C-alpha positions as CSV (number, residue, x, y, z in Angstrom):
1,M,0.0,0.0,0.0
2,I,1.1,3.6,-0.6
3,P,0.4,6.7,1.5
4,V,-2.4,7.9,-0.8
5,S,-6.1,8.3,0.1
6,V,-8.7,7.6,-2.5
7,V,-11.7,9.9,-2.3
8,I,-15.0,9.0,-4.2
9,I,-18.3,10.7,-4.1
10,T,-21.3,8.5,-4.7
11,K,-25.0,8.3,-5.3
12,N,-26.6,5.0,-6.6
13,E,-23.4,3.7,-8.1
14,A,-24.0,0.0,-7.5
15,N,-23.3,-0.9,-11.2
16,Y,-19.6,-0.1,-11.1
17,I,-18.5,0.8,-7.5
18,G,-17.5,-2.8,-6.7
19,K,-15.3,-3.1,-9.8
20,C,-13.7,0.3,-9.0
21,L,-13.0,-0.7,-5.4
22,E,-11.6,-4.1,-6.3
23,M,-8.8,-2.3,-8.1
24,V,-8.5,0.7,-5.7
25,K,-7.8,-1.8,-2.8
26,L,-4.5,-2.6,-4.6
27,I,-3.5,1.0,-4.2
28,T,-4.3,2.0,-0.6
29,D,-5.6,1.1,2.8
30,D,-7.6,4.4,3.0
31,I,-10.7,4.7,0.8
32,V,-13.1,7.6,1.7
33,I,-16.6,7.4,0.3
34,V,-18.8,10.5,0.5
35,D,-22.4,9.3,-0.2
36,N,-25.3,11.5,-1.0
37,G,-28.4,9.4,-0.2
38,S,-27.9,6.3,-2.3
39,T,-31.1,4.1,-2.4
40,D,-29.4,1.1,-4.0
41,S,-26.7,-1.2,-2.6
42,T,-23.9,1.4,-3.0
43,V,-23.2,1.9,0.7
44,S,-23.3,-1.8,1.6
45,I,-20.9,-2.6,-1.3
46,C,-18.5,0.1,-0.1
47,R,-18.6,-1.1,3.5
48,S,-17.9,-4.7,2.3
49,Y,-14.6,-3.4,0.9
50,D,-13.7,-1.8,4.3
51,C,-14.1,1.8,3.0
52,R,-14.8,4.6,5.4
53,V,-18.3,5.7,4.3
54,Y,-19.7,9.1,5.2
55,E,-23.4,9.8,4.4
56,L,-23.4,13.5,4.1
57,S,-25.7,16.2,2.6
58,W,-25.2,17.3,-0.9
59,D,-23.5,20.7,-1.3
60,G,-22.2,20.3,-4.9
61,Y,-19.6,18.2,-6.7
62,G,-16.5,20.2,-5.6
63,A,-17.8,20.8,-2.1
64,N,-18.5,17.1,-1.4
65,K,-15.1,16.1,-2.9
66,N,-13.5,18.6,-0.6
67,K,-15.4,17.1,2.4
68,G,-13.8,13.8,1.5
69,I,-10.4,15.3,1.2
70,E,-10.7,16.7,4.7
71,L,-11.6,13.3,6.0
72,A,-8.7,11.5,4.4
73,R,-5.8,10.0,6.4
74,Y,-3.1,10.9,4.0
75,D,-2.2,14.3,2.4
76,W,-1.8,12.7,-1.1
77,I,-5.2,12.4,-2.7
78,L,-6.3,10.3,-5.6
79,S,-9.8,11.7,-6.5
80,I,-11.8,9.4,-8.8
81,D,-15.5,8.7,-9.6
82,A,-17.3,5.5,-8.9
83,D,-17.5,4.6,-12.6
84,E,-13.8,5.0,-13.1
85,I,-11.6,1.9,-12.8
86,P,-7.8,2.1,-12.5
87,D,-5.9,-0.4,-14.6
88,L,-2.8,-2.4,-13.5
89,E,-0.4,-0.2,-15.3
90,L,-1.7,2.9,-13.5
91,I,-1.6,1.0,-10.2
92,N,2.0,0.0,-10.8
93,S,2.9,3.6,-11.7
94,L,1.4,4.8,-8.4
95,H,3.4,2.3,-6.4
96,N,6.6,3.4,-8.1
97,L,6.1,7.2,-7.4
98,W,8.3,9.1,-5.0
99,L,5.6,11.3,-3.4
100,R,8.0,13.9,-1.9
101,N,7.3,17.1,-3.8
102,V,3.9,18.5,-2.6
103,E,4.0,21.0,-5.6
104,S,3.6,18.1,-8.1
105,V,0.2,17.1,-9.5
106,Y,-0.3,14.0,-11.7
107,D,-2.3,13.9,-14.9
108,I,-4.0,10.6,-15.8
109,K,-5.2,9.4,-19.2
110,F,-8.8,8.2,-19.5
111,R,-10.3,5.4,-21.6
112,S,-14.0,6.2,-22.0
113,Y,-16.7,3.7,-22.8
114,F,-20.1,4.1,-24.4
115,G,-21.9,1.0,-23.2
116,G,-19.3,-1.7,-23.5
117,K,-17.5,0.0,-26.4
118,L,-14.2,1.7,-26.0
119,I,-14.3,5.1,-27.6
120,R,-11.0,5.8,-29.4
121,F,-11.6,9.1,-31.2
122,G,-13.4,12.4,-30.8
123,T,-13.2,14.4,-27.6
124,W,-13.7,11.3,-25.5
125,G,-10.7,9.6,-27.1
126,R,-8.3,12.3,-26.0
127,D,-9.6,12.7,-22.4
128,H,-7.2,13.2,-19.5
129,H,-7.4,14.9,-16.1
130,I,-5.3,15.8,-13.0
131,R,-6.5,13.4,-10.3
132,L,-3.5,12.9,-8.0
133,F,-2.4,15.9,-5.8
134,N,-1.4,16.9,-2.3
135,R,-4.2,18.5,-0.3
136,S,-1.8,20.9,1.4
137,M,-1.5,22.7,-2.0
138,V,-4.6,21.8,-4.0
139,K,-8.4,21.8,-3.5
140,W,-11.5,21.6,-5.7
141,S,-13.4,24.7,-6.8
142,E,-17.0,24.7,-5.7
143,P,-19.3,25.9,-8.5
144,I,-22.7,24.4,-9.3
145,V,-21.2,22.1,-11.9
146,H,-17.9,21.4,-13.7
147,E,-15.6,21.7,-10.7
148,T,-11.9,22.2,-11.4
149,L,-8.8,21.9,-9.3
150,I,-7.4,25.2,-8.0
151,L,-3.7,25.0,-8.8
152,P,-1.2,27.5,-7.4
153,R,1.3,28.9,-9.9
154,S,4.2,26.9,-8.4
155,I,2.5,23.6,-9.3
156,R,4.2,21.3,-11.7
157,K,2.1,18.9,-13.8
158,R,3.5,15.4,-14.5
159,S,2.0,12.5,-16.3
160,L,1.4,8.9,-15.1
161,K,1.5,5.8,-17.2
162,G,-1.7,3.7,-17.2
163,C,-5.3,4.8,-17.4
164,L,-8.6,5.3,-15.6
165,H,-11.3,3.4,-17.5
166,H,-14.4,5.6,-17.4
167,H,-17.7,3.8,-18.0
168,S,-19.5,7.0,-18.8
169,V,-22.9,6.0,-20.2
170,Q,-24.7,2.8,-21.0
171,N,-26.7,3.9,-24.0
172,A,-27.9,6.9,-26.1
173,N,-30.8,7.6,-23.7
174,E,-28.6,8.0,-20.7
175,C,-26.2,10.1,-22.7
176,N,-29.0,12.4,-23.6
177,Q,-30.3,12.7,-20.0
178,K,-26.8,13.7,-18.8
179,A,-26.6,16.3,-21.6
180,V,-29.8,17.9,-20.5
181,Y,-29.0,17.7,-16.8
182,Y,-25.6,19.3,-17.1
183,A,-26.8,21.9,-19.6
184,R,-29.3,23.2,-17.0
185,L,-26.6,23.3,-14.3
186,S,-24.1,25.0,-16.6
187,A,-26.7,27.6,-17.6
188,E,-27.3,28.4,-13.9
189,K,-23.6,28.6,-13.3
190,Y,-23.1,31.0,-16.2
191,F,-26.0,33.1,-15.1
192,Q,-24.7,33.5,-11.6
193,N,-21.2,34.4,-13.0
194,G,-22.7,37.1,-15.2
195,K,-22.1,35.3,-18.5
196,R,-24.6,36.1,-21.3
197,A,-26.0,34.3,-24.2
198,N,-25.3,35.6,-27.7
199,F,-25.6,34.5,-31.3
200,V,-22.1,33.0,-31.4
201,N,-22.4,30.8,-28.3
202,M,-26.0,29.9,-29.0
203,Y,-25.6,28.9,-32.7
204,L,-22.0,28.9,-34.0
205,S,-20.3,27.3,-30.9
206,P,-22.5,24.2,-30.9
207,L,-21.9,23.7,-34.6
208,F,-18.2,24.0,-34.1
209,V,-18.0,21.5,-31.3
210,F,-19.9,19.0,-33.4
211,I,-17.5,19.4,-36.4
212,K,-14.5,19.2,-34.1
213,S,-15.7,16.0,-32.4
214,Y,-17.1,14.2,-35.3
215,I,-14.8,15.3,-38.2
216,L,-11.6,17.0,-37.0
217,L,-11.0,14.5,-34.2
218,L,-12.3,11.5,-36.3
219,G,-15.3,10.7,-34.1
220,F,-16.9,9.1,-37.1
221,L,-14.4,6.3,-36.8
222,D,-16.2,5.2,-33.6
223,G,-19.3,4.3,-35.7
224,K,-22.8,5.0,-34.4
225,E,-21.4,5.7,-30.9
226,G,-19.2,8.4,-32.3
227,W,-22.3,9.9,-34.0
228,Y,-24.3,9.8,-30.7
229,I,-21.5,11.4,-28.7
230,S,-20.9,14.2,-31.2
231,R,-24.6,14.9,-31.6
232,I,-25.1,15.0,-27.8
233,T,-22.1,17.3,-27.4
234,Y,-23.8,19.6,-29.9
235,K,-27.1,19.3,-28.0
236,N,-25.4,20.0,-24.6
237,R,-23.7,23.2,-25.9
238,W,-26.9,24.4,-27.7
239,L,-29.1,23.7,-24.6
240,K,-27.0,25.4,-22.0
241,Y,-26.9,28.7,-23.8
242,H,-30.6,28.5,-24.6
243,Y,-31.4,27.8,-21.0
244,L,-29.1,30.7,-20.1
245,N,-31.1,32.9,-22.5
246,N,-34.3,31.8,-20.9
247,L,-33.0,32.7,-17.4
248,E,-32.0,36.1,-18.6
249,N,-35.4,36.8,-20.1
250,Y,-37.2,35.4,-17.0
251,Y,-35.3,37.6,-14.5
252,K,-35.0,40.7,-16.7
253,D,-38.3,42.1,-15.6
254,K,-38.2,40.6,-12.1
255,P,-35.2,42.2,-10.4
256,F,-36.7,41.6,-6.9
257,V,-37.6,37.9,-7.4
258,K,-35.3,35.6,-5.4
259,R,-33.4,33.3,-7.7
260,K,-33.7,29.6,-7.0
261,F,-31.4,27.1,-8.7
262,A,-31.4,23.3,-8.7
263,V,-28.2,22.0,-7.2
264,E,-28.8,18.3,-6.8
265,Y,-26.8,15.2,-7.6
């Protein structure tokens, strides 16, 4: 085992959490689960793997990840999602790391799946994220959605061999549901931050992301799954700016109406 705490936030993740934890147990003896009201067998599965499970209120993606970081035993944090499974090459890379420089963060390649199919092209085929860091230097931001790591200027990014295998969606219907859900949250985030909808981001930007994903990044080589992903990427971009436009129009003539936003997981 290595002095790294793995932090995972969960809600109804019974489909993959067991497979995830089976591999994570090869990394560390400290796995922190922050659960937000799972109604399936997620919590019992996590406890069967001797995880430390905390059933806490939902305050947002970044906020709940930060709760888990604070509860960790070690300062080095590997932050992953319940549907992300580390492979043996990544696990070996972690065991061979000299975790001495707290100003280092580690970028990990992703292998994303649509149902059971590995996506090799498009935006999904190029995915990678910083997921290993020292909590004395790095925390998650806490917006409504699309949390990011807050990195000091002194931080140095390094890459790890191996991958996290991300089982993102099972089918086109789930992909569509996620696109709509995240579009609504993104619109609320943009509105709170003072961003405005315009012709470019409502119409030209969605077209560009489709062309980039499906043609420029060769998404068409992934077959029907590549088409679904590129189409849903277009829809997500189109929806979030139209939802933003709707919020602008709704509150334009209601300056004294209290703004309520959905921040649920």
